C-alpha positions in Angstrom: -36.1 -77.7 -17.7 -32.9 -76.3 -16.4 -30.2 -74.9 -18.7 -26.5 -74.5 -18.0 -25.4 -70.9 -18.2 -21.7 -71.3 -19.0 -21.4 -68.9 -22.0 -21.8 -65.2 -22.9 -24.7 -63.7 -24.7 -24.2 -61.8 -27.9 -25.1 -58.5 -26.1 -22.4 -59.1 -23.4 -19.8 -59.8 -26.1 -20.7 -56.6 -28.0 -20.5 -54.5 -24.9 -17.0 -55.8 -24.1 -15.9 -55.2 -27.7 -17.3 -51.7 -27.7 -15.5 -50.9 -24.4 -12.2 -52.2 -25.8 -12.6 -50.1 -29.0 -13.3 -47.0 -27.0 -10.3 -47.6 -24.7 -8.0 -48.2 -27.7 -9.3 -45.1 -29.4 -8.5 -43.0 -26.4 -5.0 -44.4 -25.7 -3.6 -44.7 -29.3 -3.1 -40.9 -29.8 -1.4 -40.6 -26.4 0.9 -43.5 -27.4 1.8 -41.8 -30.7 2.6 -38.5 -28.8 4.8 -40.3 -26.3 6.6 -42.1 -29.1 7.4 -38.9 -31.0 8.5 -37.1 -27.8 10.8 -40.0 -26.9 12.3 -39.9 -30.5 13.0 -36.2 -30.1 14.7 -36.7 -26.8 16.8 -39.6 -28.1 17.9 -37.6 -31.1 19.0 -34.8 -28.9 21.0 -37.2 -26.8 22.7 -38.6 -30.0 23.6 -35.0 -31.1 25.0 -34.2 -27.7 27.0 -37.4 -27.7 28.4 -36.6 -31.1 29.5 -33.2 -29.9 31.1 -34.8 -26.8 32.8 -37.4 -29.0 34.3 -34.6 -31.3 35.6 -32.8 -28.2 37.2 -36.0 -26.8 38.8 -37.0 -30.1 40.2 -33.5 -30.5 41.6 -33.5 -27.0 43.2 -36.9 -27.6 44.4 -35.7 -31.0 43.1 -38.9 -32.5 44.2 -39.1 -36.1 45.2 -41.7 -38.6 48.1 -42.2 -41.0 46.2 -40.6 -44.0 45.7 -37.4 -42.1 48.2 -34.7 -42.9 48.2 -31.4 -41.0 45.7 -32.4 -38.3 43.6 -29.5 -37.1 41.1 -31.2 -34.8 37.5 -32.2 -35.2 34.4 -30.5 -36.3 30.7 -31.1 -36.0 28.8 -29.7 -39.1 25.1 -29.2 -38.5 22.5 -28.9 -41.2 18.7 -28.8 -41.0 18.2 -32.6 -41.1 21.6 -34.1 -40.4 24.9 -33.6 -38.8 28.4 -34.9 -39.5 31.6 -35.6 -37.5 34.6 -34.5 -39.5 38.3 -35.0 -38.9 40.0 -31.8 -40.0 43.1 -32.6 -42.1 44.4 -31.2 -45.4 41.6 -33.3 -46.9 38.8 -33.2 -44.4 37.6 -36.7 -43.6 34.0 -37.3 -42.7 34.1 -39.8 -39.9 30.3 -40.3 -39.7 27.1 -38.6 -40.8 23.9 -38.9 -38.8 20.4 -38.4 -40.3 17.2 -38.2 -38.4 14.8 -41.2 -38.9 12.5 -41.0 -41.9 9.1 -39.4 -41.2 10.3 -38.2 -37.8 9.7 -34.5 -38.7 12.7 -33.4 -36.7 14.8 -30.4 -37.7 17.8 -28.6 -36.2 18.1 -24.9 -35.5 21.5 -23.6 -34.5 21.8 -20.3 -32.5 24.8 -18.8 -34.4 26.9 -20.7 -36.9 26.3 -24.3 -37.9 29.9 -25.5 -37.4 31.5 -26.5 -34.1 35.3 -26.7 -34.2 37.4 -28.5 -31.7 41.2 -27.8 -32.0 43.9 -30.4 -31.3 44.5 -31.1 -27.6 41.4 -29.1 -26.8 43.3 -25.8 -26.5 41.4 -22.7 -27.7 37.9 -24.1 -27.8 35.8 -21.0 -28.3 32.2 -21.7 -29.5 29.9 -19.0 -30.7 26.9 -21.3 -30.8 25.3 -21.5 -27.4 21.9 -23.2 -28.1 21.0 -25.9 -30.5 17.2 -26.6 -30.8 15.7 -29.8 -32.2 12.1 -29.4 -33.2 9.5 -32.0 -34.1 7.1 -30.1 -36.3 4.3 -32.8 -36.1 3.9 -32.3 -32.3 5.2 -28.7 -32.3 7.7 -29.4 -29.4 11.3 -28.6 -29.0 14.3 -29.6 -26.9 17.4 -27.5 -26.4 21.0 -28.5 -26.2 23.1 -25.8 -24.4 26.8 -25.3 -25.0 29.1 -23.2 -22.9 32.0 -21.4 -24.5 34.3 -24.2 -23.4 31.9 -26.8 -24.7 30.2 -28.1 -21.7 27.1 -29.8 -23.1 23.7 -29.8 -21.3 20.4 -31.0 -22.6 17.2 -29.4 -21.3 15.3 -31.7 -18.9 11.9 -31.3 -20.6 10.3 -30.6 -24.0 8.9 -27.1 -24.6 6.3 -25.8 -27.0 7.8 -24.0 -30.0 
Protein backbone atom coordinates (compact mmCIF):
# COMPACT_ATOMS: atom_id res chain seq x y z
CA UNK A 1 0.00 0.00 0.00
CA UNK A 2 1.37 3.38 -1.02
CA UNK A 3 0.94 6.45 1.23
CA UNK A 4 0.96 10.08 0.20
CA UNK A 5 3.85 12.01 1.77
CA UNK A 6 2.46 15.53 1.77
CA UNK A 7 3.11 16.53 5.40
CA UNK A 8 5.89 17.09 7.86
CA UNK A 9 6.84 14.72 10.61
CA UNK A 10 6.94 15.80 14.22
CA UNK A 11 10.75 15.57 14.23
CA UNK A 12 11.03 17.91 11.23
CA UNK A 13 8.74 20.47 12.87
CA UNK A 14 10.70 20.33 16.13
CA UNK A 15 14.01 20.82 14.31
CA UNK A 16 12.67 23.89 12.50
CA UNK A 17 11.24 25.36 15.72
CA UNK A 18 14.55 24.83 17.55
CA UNK A 19 16.46 26.53 14.72
CA UNK A 20 14.08 29.51 14.84
CA UNK A 21 14.46 29.79 18.63
CA UNK A 22 18.26 29.71 18.38
CA UNK A 23 18.25 32.34 15.62
CA UNK A 24 15.91 34.61 17.61
CA UNK A 25 18.03 34.18 20.74
CA UNK A 26 21.15 35.26 18.87
CA UNK A 27 19.63 38.28 17.10
CA UNK A 28 17.51 39.77 19.89
CA UNK A 29 20.45 41.12 21.98
CA UNK A 30 21.94 42.69 18.85
CA UNK A 31 18.61 44.31 18.05
CA UNK A 32 18.38 45.78 21.57
CA UNK A 33 21.92 47.16 21.31
CA UNK A 34 21.18 48.75 17.92
CA UNK A 35 17.99 50.31 19.30
CA UNK A 36 19.81 51.86 22.28
CA UNK A 37 22.62 53.15 20.05
CA UNK A 38 20.11 54.72 17.66
CA UNK A 39 18.25 56.35 20.57
CA UNK A 40 21.53 57.85 21.83
CA UNK A 41 22.38 59.24 18.38
CA UNK A 42 18.88 60.69 17.93
CA UNK A 43 18.97 62.40 21.33
CA UNK A 44 22.34 63.96 20.43
CA UNK A 45 20.81 65.28 17.20
CA UNK A 46 17.87 66.76 19.15
CA UNK A 47 20.20 68.54 21.58
CA UNK A 48 22.36 69.86 18.73
CA UNK A 49 19.21 71.07 16.94
CA UNK A 50 18.05 72.85 20.09
CA UNK A 51 21.42 74.63 20.37
CA UNK A 52 21.19 75.65 16.70
CA UNK A 53 17.61 76.83 17.23
CA UNK A 54 18.64 79.00 20.19
CA UNK A 55 21.42 80.53 18.10
CA UNK A 56 19.07 81.25 15.16
CA UNK A 57 16.36 82.74 17.38
CA UNK A 58 18.94 84.97 19.08
CA UNK A 59 20.39 86.13 15.76
CA UNK A 60 16.87 86.91 14.54
CA UNK A 61 16.14 88.61 17.89
CA UNK A 62 12.89 86.66 18.02
CA UNK A 63 10.81 87.96 20.86
CA UNK A 64 7.16 88.47 21.74
CA UNK A 65 5.12 91.32 23.22
CA UNK A 66 5.40 89.99 26.78
CA UNK A 67 9.21 90.06 26.67
CA UNK A 68 10.65 93.22 28.20
CA UNK A 69 14.39 93.85 27.98
CA UNK A 70 15.26 91.04 25.55
CA UNK A 71 18.72 89.58 26.21
CA UNK A 72 18.80 86.65 23.77
CA UNK A 73 18.29 82.93 24.24
CA UNK A 74 19.79 80.32 26.49
CA UNK A 75 20.07 76.55 26.54
CA UNK A 76 20.21 75.29 30.14
CA UNK A 77 21.50 71.73 30.43
CA UNK A 78 20.90 69.41 33.38
CA UNK A 79 21.76 65.73 33.81
CA UNK A 80 18.53 64.37 32.28
CA UNK A 81 16.95 67.31 30.49
CA UNK A 82 17.65 70.61 28.76
CA UNK A 83 15.60 73.74 28.22
CA UNK A 84 15.38 76.50 25.64
CA UNK A 85 14.84 79.80 27.46
CA UNK A 86 14.03 83.29 26.14
CA UNK A 87 16.00 85.77 28.26
CA UNK A 88 13.79 88.68 29.27
CA UNK A 89 13.15 90.45 32.57
CA UNK A 90 11.13 87.37 33.43
CA UNK A 91 12.90 84.48 31.70
CA UNK A 92 10.47 82.47 29.58
CA UNK A 93 11.00 78.75 29.08
CA UNK A 94 10.15 78.10 25.45
CA UNK A 95 10.46 74.33 25.75
CA UNK A 96 11.99 71.64 27.94
CA UNK A 97 13.24 68.37 26.53
CA UNK A 98 13.56 65.21 28.60
CA UNK A 99 15.12 61.95 27.58
CA UNK A 100 12.81 58.98 27.00
CA UNK A 101 11.86 56.99 30.09
CA UNK A 102 14.24 54.06 30.76
CA UNK A 103 16.70 55.27 28.11
CA UNK A 104 19.53 55.55 30.70
CA UNK A 105 20.87 58.63 28.90
CA UNK A 106 22.59 61.42 30.82
CA UNK A 107 24.44 64.59 29.82
CA UNK A 108 27.89 65.71 30.89
CA UNK A 109 28.93 69.24 30.00
CA UNK A 110 32.60 70.21 29.72
CA UNK A 111 32.50 73.56 31.54
CA UNK A 112 29.30 75.28 32.58
CA UNK A 113 25.83 73.99 31.88
CA UNK A 114 24.38 77.17 30.38
CA UNK A 115 24.85 78.31 26.78
CA UNK A 116 23.98 81.97 26.21
CA UNK A 117 23.23 83.49 22.83
CA UNK A 118 23.00 87.31 22.85
CA UNK A 119 20.61 89.27 20.60
CA UNK A 120 21.64 89.55 16.95
CA UNK A 121 24.31 86.91 17.59
CA UNK A 122 26.97 89.45 18.55
CA UNK A 123 29.38 88.45 21.27
CA UNK A 124 28.79 84.71 21.36
CA UNK A 125 31.58 83.36 23.51
CA UNK A 126 31.02 79.83 24.75
CA UNK A 127 33.21 78.28 27.42
CA UNK A 128 31.67 74.85 26.93
CA UNK A 129 33.35 73.01 24.09
CA UNK A 130 32.17 69.42 24.51
CA UNK A 131 28.83 68.00 25.57
CA UNK A 132 28.78 64.24 26.13
CA UNK A 133 25.63 62.12 26.08
CA UNK A 134 26.08 58.75 27.77
CA UNK A 135 23.90 55.67 27.73
CA UNK A 136 24.88 53.86 30.92
CA UNK A 137 23.15 50.60 29.99
CA UNK A 138 25.46 50.04 26.98
CA UNK A 139 28.35 52.15 28.32
CA UNK A 140 28.64 54.19 25.12
CA UNK A 141 28.90 57.94 24.56
CA UNK A 142 28.49 60.44 21.77
CA UNK A 143 30.04 63.91 21.80
CA UNK A 144 28.69 67.22 20.59
CA UNK A 145 31.48 69.70 19.90
CA UNK A 146 30.93 73.48 20.06
CA UNK A 147 33.36 76.05 18.78
CA UNK A 148 33.71 79.38 20.60
CA UNK A 149 31.38 80.95 18.01
CA UNK A 150 28.93 78.04 18.35
CA UNK A 151 29.53 75.91 15.32
CA UNK A 152 27.91 72.62 16.34
CA UNK A 153 29.35 69.27 15.29
CA UNK A 154 28.28 65.78 16.39
CA UNK A 155 30.86 63.00 16.46
CA UNK A 156 30.33 60.50 13.67
CA UNK A 157 30.41 57.40 15.86
CA UNK A 158 29.77 56.23 19.39
CA UNK A 159 32.68 55.64 21.73
CA UNK A 160 33.13 53.58 24.84
CA UNK A 161 33.03 55.56 28.06
